[in-house]
C-alpha positions in Angstrom: 19.3 -20.6 9.7 16.1 -19.0 11.1 12.7 -19.7 9.8 10.8 -16.8 8.1 8.0 -15.6 9.8 4.4 -15.7 8.3 1.8 -13.0 8.2 0.5 -12.0 11.7 -3.2 -13.6 11.9 -4.6 -10.0 12.7 -3.6 -6.5 13.1 -4.8 -3.1 13.7 -3.7 0.3 12.2 -4.0 3.9 13.6 -5.9 5.2 10.7 -8.5 2.4 11.3 -9.1 2.6 15.1 -12.3 0.4 15.3 -11.2 -2.2 12.8 -9.4 -5.5 13.2 -8.0 -6.7 10.1 -7.8 -10.3 9.6 -5.0 -12.0 7.1 -6.8 -13.7 4.3 -5.2 -15.8 1.5 -7.6 -14.2 -1.1 -10.3 -11.3 -0.8 -13.6 -12.2 0.4 -16.5 -12.5 -1.9 -16.5 -12.0 -5.7 -16.4 -8.3 -5.7 -13.5 -6.8 -7.0 -12.0 -5.3 -4.2 -8.8 -2.3 -3.7 -6.6 -1.4 -0.8 -7.6 1.5 1.1 -4.1 2.3 1.2 -3.1 2.4 -2.2 -6.2 2.3 -4.3 -4.9 -0.6 -6.1 -6.8 -3.7 -7.0 -6.6 -6.4 -4.3 -5.6 -9.6 -5.9 -4.3 -12.6 -3.3 -3.2 -11.8 0.0 -5.0 -9.3 2.1 -6.1 -8.1 5.3 -9.5 -7.7 5.6 -11.9 -5.9 8.3 -15.3 -7.9 8.5 -17.1 -4.9 10.2 -16.2 -2.2 7.6 -15.2 -4.0 4.6 -11.6 -2.1 4.5 -8.9 -4.0 2.9 -5.3 -3.8 2.8 -2.6 -5.1 0.7 -0.1 -6.6 3.4 2.7 -4.6 2.1 0.6 -1.2 2.8 -0.2 -2.4 6.3 3.2 -2.4 7.3 4.2 0.9 5.5 6.1 3.3 7.7 4.2 6.1 8.8 6.7 8.5 8.5 9.4 9.3 5.9 12.6 11.4 6.6 10.5 14.5 5.7 7.0 14.0 6.5 4.4 12.0 8.0 1.4 9.9 6.5 -2.2 11.3 6.0 -5.3 9.9 4.5 -6.1 12.0 1.6 -8.1 12.1 -1.6 -7.0 13.4 -4.9 -9.7 14.8 -7.3 -9.9 11.5 -9.6 -10.2 9.3 -6.1 -13.1 11.9 -4.9 -15.2 11.4 -8.2 -14.6 7.5 -7.8 -15.6 7.5 -4.2 -12.2 6.0 -3.4 -9.7 7.3 -1.0 -5.6 6.4 -0.6 -2.9 7.4 1.7 -0.5 10.2 0.9 2.9 10.9 2.6 2.8 14.8 3.0 5.8 16.9 3.7 6.6 18.6 6.9 6.4 22.0 5.1 2.4 20.5 4.1 3.2 21.6 0.5 3.6 18.4 -1.2 1.9 14.8 -0.9 3.0 11.8 -2.5 0.3 9.1 -2.8 1.4 5.6 -1.6 0.7 4.0 -4.9 3.0 6.6 -6.0 6.0 6.0 -3.8 5.4 2.2 -4.5 6.0 2.7 -8.1 9.0 4.6 -7.9 10.7 1.9 -5.5 9.8 -0.6 -7.8 11.3 1.5 -10.6 14.3 2.1 -8.6 14.9 -1.6 -7.6 14.5 -2.5 -11.3 17.5 0.5 -12.4 19.7 -0.9 -9.5 18.9 -4.5 -10.6 19.8 -3.7 -14.5 22.8 -1.4 -13.7 24.3 -4.0 -11.4 23.6 -7.3 -13.3 23.7 -5.3 -17.0 20.5 -7.3 -17.4 18.3 -6.0 -20.2 15.8 -3.5 -19.4 11.9 -4.7 -20.1 10.3 -3.1 -23.1 9.5 0.8 -22.3 11.4 1.1 -19.1 
């Protein structure tokens, strides 16, 4: 059996052409950090750019730039703008619809839970 590959020690990303992200097993410093892709808290593994301070969850750093009907963009919703945050969205080809990365991740997790519970007859967690 082939051994699983670990994370790349450093990566680049097309949204941040001047950045070099280094893999870290925990966030640098004592200040709470958030992912620049999904705007969710970063706890644990992170790709961090020392020069600009940007952070990416490893799973967000590897997101596809294109979905079946659209492309990835950097955007801010009203709440993020007020908080000074920004996250990524997938924009439809017609450019009328945006799906935040965080929303897509939540939809995937919900879908995986439904598949698991249907396939194995497992009880659903409270509230789901």
